[in-house]
C-alpha positions as CSV (number, residue, x, y, z in Angstrom):
1,M,6.3,-13.5,6.6
2,R,9.8,-14.7,5.3
3,L,7.8,-18.0,3.8
4,V,4.7,-15.8,2.7
5,D,7.5,-13.5,1.2
6,A,9.2,-16.4,-0.7
7,L,6.0,-18.1,-2.0
8,L,4.1,-15.2,-3.4
9,P,6.2,-14.9,-6.3
10,W,5.8,-18.3,-7.4
11,L,2.2,-18.2,-6.6
12,A,1.7,-15.1,-9.1
13,G,3.8,-16.4,-11.5
14,V,1.8,-20.0,-11.7
15,L,-1.2,-18.1,-11.7
16,V,-0.1,-15.4,-14.8
17,L,0.9,-18.2,-16.4
18,A,-2.3,-20.5,-15.8
19,A,-4.3,-17.5,-16.7
20,L,-2.3,-16.1,-19.4
21,W,-3.4,-20.0,-21.3
22,L,-7.4,-19.7,-20.2
23,I,-7.3,-16.6,-21.7
24,F,-5.5,-17.3,-25.5
25,V,-6.0,-21.0,-25.0
26,V,-9.5,-22.3,-23.2
27,V,-11.5,-19.4,-23.1
28,P,-14.3,-19.5,-26.1
29,T,-13.9,-15.8,-28.6
30,E,-17.0,-13.7,-27.8
31,A,-19.9,-13.4,-30.5
32,Q,-20.2,-9.9,-30.9
33,M,-16.9,-8.2,-29.8
34,G,-14.7,-11.2,-31.1
35,I,-11.0,-11.5,-30.0
36,I,-10.4,-8.2,-28.4
37,Q,-12.8,-8.9,-26.0
38,R,-10.1,-10.9,-24.5
39,I,-8.1,-7.7,-23.1
40,F,-11.5,-7.9,-20.8
41,Y,-9.5,-10.7,-18.7
42,V,-6.8,-8.4,-18.4
43,H,-8.6,-5.0,-18.0
44,V,-11.1,-5.9,-15.3
45,P,-8.6,-7.5,-12.5
46,C,-6.1,-4.7,-13.1
47,A,-9.3,-2.6,-12.1
48,W,-9.9,-4.7,-9.2
49,A,-6.3,-4.7,-8.0
50,A,-6.5,-0.4,-8.3
51,Y,-9.4,-0.7,-6.1
52,A,-7.6,-2.7,-3.8
53,G,-4.1,-1.0,-3.3
54,F,-6.6,2.5,-2.8
55,F,-8.3,0.5,-0.4
56,V,-5.0,-0.5,1.2
57,V,-3.7,3.2,1.1
58,A,-7.5,4.5,3.1
59,G,-6.9,1.7,5.8
60,A,-3.1,2.5,6.5
61,S,-3.7,6.0,5.9
62,A,-6.3,6.0,9.0
63,A,-3.9,3.3,11.0
64,Y,-1.0,5.7,10.5
65,L,-3.6,8.7,11.6
66,W,-4.0,6.8,14.4
67,T,-1.2,5.4,16.0
68,G,1.7,7.3,13.9
69,R,3.2,4.2,13.4
70,P,5.8,4.5,9.9
71,G,5.0,0.9,9.1
72,A,1.6,2.0,8.1
73,D,2.7,5.0,6.7
74,R,5.1,2.8,4.4
75,L,2.1,0.2,3.5
76,A,-0.3,3.5,2.5
77,V,2.8,4.7,0.3
78,A,3.2,1.2,-1.3
79,G,-0.3,0.9,-1.7
80,A,-0.7,4.0,-3.6
81,E,2.3,3.2,-5.8
82,V,0.8,-0.5,-6.4
83,G,-2.8,1.2,-7.5
84,V,-1.8,3.8,-10.1
85,L,0.4,1.2,-11.5
86,F,-2.5,-1.1,-11.8
87,C,-5.2,2.0,-12.8
88,T,-2.7,3.6,-15.6
89,L,-3.3,-0.4,-16.9
90,V,-6.8,0.3,-16.8
91,L,-6.9,3.9,-18.5
92,I,-4.5,1.8,-21.1
93,T,-6.6,-1.3,-21.5
94,G,-9.9,0.4,-22.1
95,P,-9.1,2.4,-25.1
96,I,-7.4,-0.4,-26.7
97,W,-10.4,-2.5,-26.3
98,A,-12.9,0.8,-26.6
99,R,-11.8,1.3,-30.3
100,P,-12.5,-0.9,-32.2
101,I,-16.1,-1.7,-30.3
102,W,-17.0,2.6,-30.0
103,G,-15.1,3.5,-33.1
104,V,-13.4,6.3,-30.1
105,W,-10.3,5.3,-28.1
106,W,-11.8,7.5,-25.3
107,T,-15.3,9.2,-24.3
108,W,-16.0,10.9,-21.4
109,D,-18.1,8.5,-20.1
110,P,-19.2,8.8,-16.2
111,R,-17.1,5.6,-15.5
112,L,-14.1,6.5,-17.6
113,T,-14.2,9.9,-16.5
114,M,-14.3,9.0,-12.6
115,T,-11.4,6.4,-12.8
116,V,-9.0,9.6,-14.5
117,I,-10.6,11.4,-11.3
118,L,-9.4,8.4,-9.0
119,W,-6.0,7.9,-10.6
120,S,-5.4,11.6,-10.4
121,I,-5.9,11.7,-6.8
122,Y,-3.7,9.4,-6.0
123,A,-1.2,10.2,-8.4
124,G,-1.2,13.7,-6.7
125,Y,-0.8,11.7,-3.5
126,L,2.4,9.8,-4.5
127,L,3.7,13.4,-5.9
128,L,3.2,15.2,-2.7
129,R,4.7,12.4,-0.8
130,G,7.9,12.6,-3.6
131,F,8.0,16.3,-3.6
132,A,7.0,18.0,-0.4
133,G,9.7,16.4,2.0
134,E,9.7,13.5,4.5
135,E,8.3,15.8,7.7
136,E,5.1,14.4,9.7
137,A,3.2,16.7,8.6
138,V,3.5,16.1,4.9
139,A,2.6,12.1,5.5
140,R,-0.7,13.4,7.5
141,W,-1.8,15.4,5.1
142,A,-1.3,12.7,2.8
143,A,-2.7,10.2,4.9
144,V,-5.8,12.7,4.7
145,L,-5.8,12.5,1.0
146,G,-5.6,8.9,0.8
147,I,-8.6,8.5,3.6
148,V,-10.8,11.3,1.0
149,G,-9.6,10.0,-2.3
150,V,-11.2,6.0,-1.9
151,L,-14.5,7.6,-1.6
152,A,-14.7,7.9,-5.5
153,I,-14.9,4.1,-6.0
154,P,-17.9,3.8,-4.9
155,V,-19.2,6.3,-7.1
156,I,-17.6,4.8,-9.9
157,R,-19.4,0.8,-9.1
158,V,-22.6,2.8,-9.4
159,S,-21.9,5.1,-12.2
160,V,-22.6,2.4,-15.3
161,R,-26.2,2.1,-13.6
162,L,-27.2,5.6,-11.6
163,L,-26.1,8.1,-14.7
164,Q,-26.3,5.5,-17.8
165,G,-23.4,5.9,-19.2
166,I,-22.5,3.7,-22.0
167,H,-19.9,1.5,-20.6
168,P,-20.9,-2.0,-19.9
169,A,-21.7,-3.6,-16.6
170,V,-20.4,-7.2,-17.5
171,L,-20.3,-8.8,-14.3
172,T,-24.1,-8.0,-13.9
173,T,-25.8,-6.0,-16.3
174,R,-28.3,-3.8,-16.1
175,E,-31.0,-6.2,-17.1
176,G,-29.9,-8.4,-14.0
177,G,-27.8,-11.8,-14.7
178,S,-24.3,-11.6,-16.0
179,G,-23.0,-11.0,-19.3
180,L,-20.2,-14.0,-19.4
181,G,-22.8,-16.7,-20.0
182,D,-20.2,-19.5,-20.8
183,P,-18.8,-20.6,-17.3
184,T,-15.0,-20.4,-18.7
185,M,-15.4,-16.9,-19.4
186,R,-16.3,-17.0,-15.2
187,L,-13.1,-19.1,-14.7
188,T,-10.8,-17.6,-16.8
189,L,-12.0,-13.9,-15.0
190,Y,-11.8,-15.6,-11.7
191,V,-8.0,-16.7,-12.0
192,A,-6.9,-13.5,-14.0
193,S,-8.3,-11.7,-11.0
194,L,-6.6,-14.0,-8.5
195,A,-3.4,-13.6,-10.6
196,V,-3.2,-9.9,-10.7
197,L,-4.2,-9.5,-7.4
198,A,-1.4,-12.0,-6.0
199,L,1.3,-9.8,-8.3
200,A,-0.2,-6.5,-6.5
201,V,0.5,-8.0,-2.7
202,W,3.9,-9.4,-3.6
203,L,4.9,-5.7,-5.4
204,M,3.6,-4.2,-2.2
205,R,5.5,-5.9,0.3
206,V,8.7,-5.8,-1.9
207,R,7.9,-1.7,-2.0
208,V,7.4,-1.9,2.1
209,R,10.7,-3.8,2.7
210,I,12.5,-1.0,0.2
211,A,11.0,1.2,2.1
212,A,11.6,0.1,5.2
213,L,15.4,-0.5,4.0
214,A,15.6,2.6,3.1
215,G,14.3,4.6,6.6
216,E,17.5,2.2,8.3
217,V,20.1,3.6,6.0
218,T,18.4,6.8,6.5
219,A,18.8,6.3,10.2
220,L,22.3,5.2,9.8
221,R,23.6,7.9,8.1
222,R,22.2,10.5,10.7
223,T,23.6,8.4,13.4
224,V,27.1,8.4,11.3
225,D,26.8,12.3,10.7
226,A,25.7,12.9,14.4
227,R,28.9,11.3,15.3
228,E,31.4,12.8,13.2
229,G,30.3,16.5,13.7
230,A,30.2,15.6,17.9
231,V,34.0,14.8,16.9
232,A,34.8,17.9,15.0
C-alpha cells in the first residue's frame, strides 16, 4: 500500500502532463466547434471521475451498512468529496463550452438538470456528515443516501437518447458510430481520462488516510480526557 501511495502522485502527474500535451499540441482542432471543443477532453474525464467517486460512495456505504467497519465509512466520505469536486468541475466546464456553441451559459437540458440533481444529492451527503455529528446513526442515514443517490447516474447516461435533449452524445452518437472521427481525438480522451481517474484515486486515498489519522487523534484525546477525569 505504501508503494501504491508513493507511485500514485507520480503516475497522475505524468498522465496529466501527457494529456495536456495531447490536448494543446497534438489533437486536431474540431472542424465545427473550433478550439473551444478542446475543453471536452477535461469535461468528459471529470464526469467519469465524478461517477467513479459516487459509485465508490455507494459501494463503501453498502459495505459499511453490512459490516459496520469505520474504514468503509471513511472511504464513502472520501468518495463523496472527490465526486463532488469533479462534478463541480463538470458544471463549470460545461457552461464554458456551451456559451460559444449554444449561445447561452445554461439551459435546462435533461442531462444538465440531472447532473445538478446528482451534485445536490452528494453535496447534501457531505453537509449531513459535516454538520449532523459523528454518531453511528448519522453515518448510517448518510450511507443510505449515498446508495440511493447513485441511481441518478444511469438516468443521466440514457437521458440524451430517451429525452432528446440538446446535449450532444459524442462517444456514441444518436445515429450510431462515434463523434470522434480522428483516432488522435480518441487517444487524447483516453489518456486524459486515465489522468483524471488516477488523480481522483490518489485524492481519495489521501482523504482516507487523513480521516484515519483524525480518528486516531480523537481516540487519543478521549483516552487522555478519561484518564484526567479518573485522576481528578
